[in-house]
mmJSON file of the N, C-alpha and C atoms, coordinates in Angstrom:
{"data_MODEL":{"atom_site":{
"group_PDB":["ATOM","ATOM","ATOM","ATOM","ATOM","ATOM","ATOM","ATOM","ATOM","ATOM","ATOM","ATOM","ATOM","ATOM","ATOM","ATOM","ATOM","ATOM","ATOM","ATOM","ATOM","ATOM","ATOM","ATOM","ATOM","ATOM","ATOM","ATOM","ATOM","ATOM","ATOM","ATOM","ATOM","ATOM","ATOM","ATOM","ATOM","ATOM","ATOM","ATOM","ATOM","ATOM","ATOM","ATOM","ATOM","ATOM","ATOM","ATOM","ATOM","ATOM","ATOM","ATOM","ATOM","ATOM","ATOM","ATOM","ATOM","ATOM","ATOM","ATOM","ATOM","ATOM","ATOM","ATOM","ATOM","ATOM","ATOM","ATOM","ATOM","ATOM","ATOM","ATOM","ATOM","ATOM","ATOM","ATOM","ATOM","ATOM","ATOM","ATOM","ATOM","ATOM","ATOM","ATOM","ATOM","ATOM","ATOM","ATOM","ATOM","ATOM","ATOM","ATOM","ATOM","ATOM","ATOM","ATOM","ATOM","ATOM","ATOM","ATOM","ATOM","ATOM","ATOM","ATOM","ATOM","ATOM","ATOM","ATOM","ATOM","ATOM","ATOM","ATOM","ATOM","ATOM","ATOM","ATOM","ATOM","ATOM","ATOM","ATOM","ATOM","ATOM","ATOM","ATOM","ATOM","ATOM","ATOM","ATOM","ATOM","ATOM","ATOM","ATOM","ATOM","ATOM","ATOM","ATOM","ATOM","ATOM","ATOM","ATOM","ATOM","ATOM","ATOM","ATOM","ATOM","ATOM","ATOM","ATOM","ATOM","ATOM","ATOM","ATOM","ATOM"],
"id":[1,2,3,4,5,6,7,8,9,10,11,12,13,14,15,16,17,18,19,20,21,22,23,24,25,26,27,28,29,30,31,32,33,34,35,36,37,38,39,40,41,42,43,44,45,46,47,48,49,50,51,52,53,54,55,56,57,58,59,60,61,62,63,64,65,66,67,68,69,70,71,72,73,74,75,76,77,78,79,80,81,82,83,84,85,86,87,88,89,90,91,92,93,94,95,96,97,98,99,100,101,102,103,104,105,106,107,108,109,110,111,112,113,114,115,116,117,118,119,120,121,122,123,124,125,126,127,128,129,130,131,132,133,134,135,136,137,138,139,140,141,142,143,144,145,146,147,148,149,150,151,152,153],
"type_symbol":["N","C","C","N","C","C","N","C","C","N","C","C","N","C","C","N","C","C","N","C","C","N","C","C","N","C","C","N","C","C","N","C","C","N","C","C","N","C","C","N","C","C","N","C","C","N","C","C","N","C","C","N","C","C","N","C","C","N","C","C","N","C","C","N","C","C","N","C","C","N","C","C","N","C","C","N","C","C","N","C","C","N","C","C","N","C","C","N","C","C","N","C","C","N","C","C","N","C","C","N","C","C","N","C","C","N","C","C","N","C","C","N","C","C","N","C","C","N","C","C","N","C","C","N","C","C","N","C","C","N","C","C","N","C","C","N","C","C","N","C","C","N","C","C","N","C","C","N","C","C","N","C","C"],
"label_atom_id":["N","CA","C","N","CA","C","N","CA","C","N","CA","C","N","CA","C","N","CA","C","N","CA","C","N","CA","C","N","CA","C","N","CA","C","N","CA","C","N","CA","C","N","CA","C","N","CA","C","N","CA","C","N","CA","C","N","CA","C","N","CA","C","N","CA","C","N","CA","C","N","CA","C","N","CA","C","N","CA","C","N","CA","C","N","CA","C","N","CA","C","N","CA","C","N","CA","C","N","CA","C","N","CA","C","N","CA","C","N","CA","C","N","CA","C","N","CA","C","N","CA","C","N","CA","C","N","CA","C","N","CA","C","N","CA","C","N","CA","C","N","CA","C","N","CA","C","N","CA","C","N","CA","C","N","CA","C","N","CA","C","N","CA","C","N","CA","C","N","CA","C","N","CA","C","N","CA","C"],
"label_alt_id":[null,null,null,null,null,null,null,null,null,null,null,null,null,null,null,null,null,null,null,null,null,null,null,null,null,null,null,null,null,null,null,null,null,null,null,null,null,null,null,null,null,null,null,null,null,null,null,null,null,null,null,null,null,null,null,null,null,null,null,null,null,null,null,null,null,null,null,null,null,null,null,null,null,null,null,null,null,null,null,null,null,null,null,null,null,null,null,null,null,null,null,null,null,null,null,null,null,null,null,null,null,null,null,null,null,null,null,null,null,null,null,null,null,null,null,null,null,null,null,null,null,null,null,null,null,null,null,null,null,null,null,null,null,null,null,null,null,null,null,null,null,null,null,null,null,null,null,null,null,null,null,null,null],
"label_comp_id":["MET","MET","MET","LYS","LYS","LYS","ALA","ALA","ALA","CYS","CYS","CYS","PRO","PRO","PRO","ARG","ARG","ARG","CYS","CYS","CYS","LYS","LYS","LYS","SER","SER","SER","VAL","VAL","VAL","SER","SER","SER","ARG","ARG","ARG","HIS","HIS","HIS","ARG","ARG","ARG","MET","MET","MET","ARG","ARG","ARG","ARG","ARG","ARG","ASN","ASN","ASN","PRO","PRO","PRO","ILE","ILE","ILE","THR","THR","THR","LYS","LYS","LYS","LEU","LEU","LEU","ILE","ILE","ILE","PRO","PRO","PRO","GLY","GLY","GLY","ALA","ALA","ALA","ARG","ARG","ARG","ALA","ALA","ALA","TYR","TYR","TYR","ALA","ALA","ALA","CYS","CYS","CYS","ASP","ASP","ASP","HIS","HIS","HIS","CYS","CYS","CYS","ASN","ASN","ASN","THR","THR","THR","GLN","GLN","GLN","TYR","TYR","TYR","THR","THR","THR","TRP","TRP","TRP","PHE","PHE","PHE","PRO","PRO","PRO","PHE","PHE","PHE","ILE","ILE","ILE","ASN","ASN","ASN","ARG","ARG","ARG","SER","SER","SER","PHE","PHE","PHE","LYS","LYS","LYS","VAL","VAL","VAL"],
"label_asym_id":["A","A","A","A","A","A","A","A","A","A","A","A","A","A","A","A","A","A","A","A","A","A","A","A","A","A","A","A","A","A","A","A","A","A","A","A","A","A","A","A","A","A","A","A","A","A","A","A","A","A","A","A","A","A","A","A","A","A","A","A","A","A","A","A","A","A","A","A","A","A","A","A","A","A","A","A","A","A","A","A","A","A","A","A","A","A","A","A","A","A","A","A","A","A","A","A","A","A","A","A","A","A","A","A","A","A","A","A","A","A","A","A","A","A","A","A","A","A","A","A","A","A","A","A","A","A","A","A","A","A","A","A","A","A","A","A","A","A","A","A","A","A","A","A","A","A","A","A","A","A","A","A","A"],
"label_entity_id":["1","1","1","1","1","1","1","1","1","1","1","1","1","1","1","1","1","1","1","1","1","1","1","1","1","1","1","1","1","1","1","1","1","1","1","1","1","1","1","1","1","1","1","1","1","1","1","1","1","1","1","1","1","1","1","1","1","1","1","1","1","1","1","1","1","1","1","1","1","1","1","1","1","1","1","1","1","1","1","1","1","1","1","1","1","1","1","1","1","1","1","1","1","1","1","1","1","1","1","1","1","1","1","1","1","1","1","1","1","1","1","1","1","1","1","1","1","1","1","1","1","1","1","1","1","1","1","1","1","1","1","1","1","1","1","1","1","1","1","1","1","1","1","1","1","1","1","1","1","1","1","1","1"],
"label_seq_id":[1,1,1,2,2,2,3,3,3,4,4,4,5,5,5,6,6,6,7,7,7,8,8,8,9,9,9,10,10,10,11,11,11,12,12,12,13,13,13,14,14,14,15,15,15,16,16,16,17,17,17,18,18,18,19,19,19,20,20,20,21,21,21,22,22,22,23,23,23,24,24,24,25,25,25,26,26,26,27,27,27,28,28,28,29,29,29,30,30,30,31,31,31,32,32,32,33,33,33,34,34,34,35,35,35,36,36,36,37,37,37,38,38,38,39,39,39,40,40,40,41,41,41,42,42,42,43,43,43,44,44,44,45,45,45,46,46,46,47,47,47,48,48,48,49,49,49,50,50,50,51,51,51],
"pdbx_PDB_ins_code":[null,null,null,null,null,null,null,null,null,null,null,null,null,null,null,null,null,null,null,null,null,null,null,null,null,null,null,null,null,null,null,null,null,null,null,null,null,null,null,null,null,null,null,null,null,null,null,null,null,null,null,null,null,null,null,null,null,null,null,null,null,null,null,null,null,null,null,null,null,null,null,null,null,null,null,null,null,null,null,null,null,null,null,null,null,null,null,null,null,null,null,null,null,null,null,null,null,null,null,null,null,null,null,null,null,null,null,null,null,null,null,null,null,null,null,null,null,null,null,null,null,null,null,null,null,null,null,null,null,null,null,null,null,null,null,null,null,null,null,null,null,null,null,null,null,null,null,null,null,null,null,null,null],
"Cartn_x":[1.338,0.218,1.046,1.702,2.53,2.535,0.559,0.36,-0.008,-0.103,-0.494,-1.507,-1.385,-2.744,-3.679,-3.261,-3.576,-4.227,-3.275,-3.87,-3.78,-3.45,-3.616,-2.545,-1.614,0.071,0.524,0.759,2.225,3.409,4.258,5.014,5.568,6.394,6.784,8.577,9.372,11.231,10.632,11.948,11.799,12.673,12.795,13.079,13.599,14.577,14.875,13.217,13.61,12.57,12.489,11.321,11.477,12.576,12.661,13.383,12.122,10.629,10.142,9.668,9.293,8.612,9.972,11.101,12.446,12.203,11.706,11.224,9.776,9.728,8.497,9.052,9.614,9.626,9.336,10.115,9.563,8.847,8.447,7.898,8.682,8.327,9.42,8.649,9.261,8.69,9.025,7.825,8.047,7.485,7.796,7.279,6.811,6.187,5.307,5.278,5.952,6.358,5.102,4.041,3.052,2.653,2.26,1.414,2.513,3.702,4.514,4.288,3.732,3.051,3.799,4.103,5.272,4.222,4.713,3.93,4.697,4.019,5.298,4.315,5.08,3.936,4.55,3.147,3.535,3.508,3.958,4.216,3.676,2.986,2.102,0.541,0.143,-1.129,-1.47,-0.031,-0.355,-1.351,-1.175,-1.843,-0.042,-0.819,-0.265,-0.801,0.12,-0.172,0.911,0.058,-0.013,1.302,2.59,2.947,2.911],
"Cartn_y":[-1.201,-0.107,0.959,1.356,2.569,3.853,3.303,5.575,6.132,7.798,8.623,8.096,9.266,8.671,10.293,11.274,12.434,12.207,13.441,12.643,11.529,10.302,8.469,8.626,9.737,9.139,8.594,7.979,7.411,7.856,8.211,9.045,9.834,9.222,9.473,9.761,9.277,8.888,8.838,8.162,7.532,8.637,8.557,9.395,8.709,9.146,9.087,8.906,7.534,7.41,7.406,8.208,8.863,7.968,7.852,7.179,5.583,6.427,5.887,4.687,5.182,4.136,3.356,2.976,2.626,1.444,1.265,0.23,-0.689,-0.508,-1.595,-1.523,-2.73,-4.03,-3.732,-3.16,-3.843,-1.922,-1.101,0.606,0.822,2.098,2.963,4.164,4.979,6.499,6.923,8.002,8.597,9.332,10.507,12.165,11.918,12.098,11.801,13.887,12.985,14.016,15.878,15.083,15.795,16.834,16.163,17.29,17.585,16.666,17.164,16.144,14.852,14.997,13.83,13.402,12.623,11.679,10.532,9.297,8.099,7.284,5.94,5.032,3.887,3.048,1.08,0.886,-0.937,-1.54,-2.338,-3.552,-4.609,-4.863,-6.07,-5.936,-4.18,-4.369,-3.509,-3.092,-2.472,-1.978,-0.36,1.127,1.313,3.334,3.92,5.124,5.252,6.834,7.676,8.957,10.433,10.545,11.592,12.023,12.576],
"Cartn_z":[-0.128,-0.115,0.22,0.659,1.176,-0.201,0.519,-0.005,1.203,0.639,1.101,2.587,3.781,4.373,3.699,3.549,3.263,1.619,0.99,-0.067,-1.635,-0.352,-1.646,-3.052,-2.359,-3.378,-3.627,-4.605,-4.399,-4.211,-4.768,-4.801,-3.86,-3.329,-2.103,-1.496,-0.509,-0.443,1.44,1.435,2.643,3.379,4.614,5.587,6.607,8.276,9.137,9.875,10.664,11.779,12.766,13.74,15.233,16.066,16.57,17.963,18.215,18.366,19.428,18.006,16.558,15.424,15.276,16.016,15.474,16.258,17.58,18.315,17.619,16.537,15.679,15.074,14.635,13.18,12.395,11.172,10.15,9.723,10.902,10.154,9.592,8.305,7.369,7.263,7.428,7.79,5.95,6.021,3.905,4.393,3.744,2.646,2.281,1.52,0.377,-0.389,-2.135,-2.561,-2.986,-3.091,-3.95,-2.625,-1.162,-0.172,0.754,0.763,2.173,3.317,3.159,4.712,4.772,6.254,6.962,7.682,6.921,7.396,7.436,8.762,8.763,8.035,7.388,7.293,8.011,8.115,9.476,8.214,7.874,6.815,7.376,9.3,9.951,9.655,8.783,9.441,8.142,6.963,5.983,6.01,6.89,6.701,6.27,6.873,6.298,8.039,8.463,9.619,9.305,9.282,9.463,10.79,10.945,11.929,12.434],
"occupancy":[1.0,1.0,1.0,1.0,1.0,1.0,1.0,1.0,1.0,1.0,1.0,1.0,1.0,1.0,1.0,1.0,1.0,1.0,1.0,1.0,1.0,1.0,1.0,1.0,1.0,1.0,1.0,1.0,1.0,1.0,1.0,1.0,1.0,1.0,1.0,1.0,1.0,1.0,1.0,1.0,1.0,1.0,1.0,1.0,1.0,1.0,1.0,1.0,1.0,1.0,1.0,1.0,1.0,1.0,1.0,1.0,1.0,1.0,1.0,1.0,1.0,1.0,1.0,1.0,1.0,1.0,1.0,1.0,1.0,1.0,1.0,1.0,1.0,1.0,1.0,1.0,1.0,1.0,1.0,1.0,1.0,1.0,1.0,1.0,1.0,1.0,1.0,1.0,1.0,1.0,1.0,1.0,1.0,1.0,1.0,1.0,1.0,1.0,1.0,1.0,1.0,1.0,1.0,1.0,1.0,1.0,1.0,1.0,1.0,1.0,1.0,1.0,1.0,1.0,1.0,1.0,1.0,1.0,1.0,1.0,1.0,1.0,1.0,1.0,1.0,1.0,1.0,1.0,1.0,1.0,1.0,1.0,1.0,1.0,1.0,1.0,1.0,1.0,1.0,1.0,1.0,1.0,1.0,1.0,1.0,1.0,1.0,1.0,1.0,1.0,1.0,1.0,1.0],
"B_iso_or_equiv":[0.0,0.0,0.0,0.0,0.0,0.0,0.0,0.0,0.0,0.0,0.0,0.0,0.0,0.0,0.0,0.0,0.0,0.0,0.0,0.0,0.0,0.0,0.0,0.0,0.0,0.0,0.0,0.0,0.0,0.0,0.0,0.0,0.0,0.0,0.0,0.0,0.0,0.0,0.0,0.0,0.0,0.0,0.0,0.0,0.0,0.0,0.0,0.0,0.0,0.0,0.0,0.0,0.0,0.0,0.0,0.0,0.0,0.0,0.0,0.0,0.0,0.0,0.0,0.0,0.0,0.0,0.0,0.0,0.0,0.0,0.0,0.0,0.0,0.0,0.0,0.0,0.0,0.0,0.0,0.0,0.0,0.0,0.0,0.0,0.0,0.0,0.0,0.0,0.0,0.0,0.0,0.0,0.0,0.0,0.0,0.0,0.0,0.0,0.0,0.0,0.0,0.0,0.0,0.0,0.0,0.0,0.0,0.0,0.0,0.0,0.0,0.0,0.0,0.0,0.0,0.0,0.0,0.0,0.0,0.0,0.0,0.0,0.0,0.0,0.0,0.0,0.0,0.0,0.0,0.0,0.0,0.0,0.0,0.0,0.0,0.0,0.0,0.0,0.0,0.0,0.0,0.0,0.0,0.0,0.0,0.0,0.0,0.0,0.0,0.0,0.0,0.0,0.0],
"pdbx_formal_charge":[null,null,null,null,null,null,null,null,null,null,null,null,null,null,null,null,null,null,null,null,null,null,null,null,null,null,null,null,null,null,null,null,null,null,null,null,null,null,null,null,null,null,null,null,null,null,null,null,null,null,null,null,null,null,null,null,null,null,null,null,null,null,null,null,null,null,null,null,null,null,null,null,null,null,null,null,null,null,null,null,null,null,null,null,null,null,null,null,null,null,null,null,null,null,null,null,null,null,null,null,null,null,null,null,null,null,null,null,null,null,null,null,null,null,null,null,null,null,null,null,null,null,null,null,null,null,null,null,null,null,null,null,null,null,null,null,null,null,null,null,null,null,null,null,null,null,null,null,null,null,null,null,null],
"auth_seq_id":[1,1,1,2,2,2,3,3,3,4,4,4,5,5,5,6,6,6,7,7,7,8,8,8,9,9,9,10,10,10,11,11,11,12,12,12,13,13,13,14,14,14,15,15,15,16,16,16,17,17,17,18,18,18,19,19,19,20,20,20,21,21,21,22,22,22,23,23,23,24,24,24,25,25,25,26,26,26,27,27,27,28,28,28,29,29,29,30,30,30,31,31,31,32,32,32,33,33,33,34,34,34,35,35,35,36,36,36,37,37,37,38,38,38,39,39,39,40,40,40,41,41,41,42,42,42,43,43,43,44,44,44,45,45,45,46,46,46,47,47,47,48,48,48,49,49,49,50,50,50,51,51,51],
"auth_comp_id":["MET","MET","MET","LYS","LYS","LYS","ALA","ALA","ALA","CYS","CYS","CYS","PRO","PRO","PRO","ARG","ARG","ARG","CYS","CYS","CYS","LYS","LYS","LYS","SER","SER","SER","VAL","VAL","VAL","SER","SER","SER","ARG","ARG","ARG","HIS","HIS","HIS","ARG","ARG","ARG","MET","MET","MET","ARG","ARG","ARG","ARG","ARG","ARG","ASN","ASN","ASN","PRO","PRO","PRO","ILE","ILE","ILE","THR","THR","THR","LYS","LYS","LYS","LEU","LEU","LEU","ILE","ILE","ILE","PRO","PRO","PRO","GLY","GLY","GLY","ALA","ALA","ALA","ARG","ARG","ARG","ALA","ALA","ALA","TYR","TYR","TYR","ALA","ALA","ALA","CYS","CYS","CYS","ASP","ASP","ASP","HIS","HIS","HIS","CYS","CYS","CYS","ASN","ASN","ASN","THR","THR","THR","GLN","GLN","GLN","TYR","TYR","TYR","THR","THR","THR","TRP","TRP","TRP","PHE","PHE","PHE","PRO","PRO","PRO","PHE","PHE","PHE","ILE","ILE","ILE","ASN","ASN","ASN","ARG","ARG","ARG","SER","SER","SER","PHE","PHE","PHE","LYS","LYS","LYS","VAL","VAL","VAL"],
"auth_asym_id":["A","A","A","A","A","A","A","A","A","A","A","A","A","A","A","A","A","A","A","A","A","A","A","A","A","A","A","A","A","A","A","A","A","A","A","A","A","A","A","A","A","A","A","A","A","A","A","A","A","A","A","A","A","A","A","A","A","A","A","A","A","A","A","A","A","A","A","A","A","A","A","A","A","A","A","A","A","A","A","A","A","A","A","A","A","A","A","A","A","A","A","A","A","A","A","A","A","A","A","A","A","A","A","A","A","A","A","A","A","A","A","A","A","A","A","A","A","A","A","A","A","A","A","A","A","A","A","A","A","A","A","A","A","A","A","A","A","A","A","A","A","A","A","A","A","A","A","A","A","A","A","A","A"],
"auth_atom_id":["N","CA","C","N","CA","C","N","CA","C","N","CA","C","N","CA","C","N","CA","C","N","CA","C","N","CA","C","N","CA","C","N","CA","C","N","CA","C","N","CA","C","N","CA","C","N","CA","C","N","CA","C","N","CA","C","N","CA","C","N","CA","C","N","CA","C","N","CA","C","N","CA","C","N","CA","C","N","CA","C","N","CA","C","N","CA","C","N","CA","C","N","CA","C","N","CA","C","N","CA","C","N","CA","C","N","CA","C","N","CA","C","N","CA","C","N","CA","C","N","CA","C","N","CA","C","N","CA","C","N","CA","C","N","CA","C","N","CA","C","N","CA","C","N","CA","C","N","CA","C","N","CA","C","N","CA","C","N","CA","C","N","CA","C","N","CA","C","N","CA","C","N","CA","C","N","CA","C"],
"pdbx_PDB_model_num":[1,1,1,1,1,1,1,1,1,1,1,1,1,1,1,1,1,1,1,1,1,1,1,1,1,1,1,1,1,1,1,1,1,1,1,1,1,1,1,1,1,1,1,1,1,1,1,1,1,1,1,1,1,1,1,1,1,1,1,1,1,1,1,1,1,1,1,1,1,1,1,1,1,1,1,1,1,1,1,1,1,1,1,1,1,1,1,1,1,1,1,1,1,1,1,1,1,1,1,1,1,1,1,1,1,1,1,1,1,1,1,1,1,1,1,1,1,1,1,1,1,1,1,1,1,1,1,1,1,1,1,1,1,1,1,1,1,1,1,1,1,1,1,1,1,1,1,1,1,1,1,1,1]
}}}
């Protein structure tokens, strides 16, 4: 999925995760190229959440 939770765009780039998110294995941080929203993707539930 990895789509932006705000604009649903799949155009994104990876970012560094914050310390709390690093505790969750497999979570990845992204920033949307269209609306510049920062969000985290959790693969085990296949959802993106705005940070």
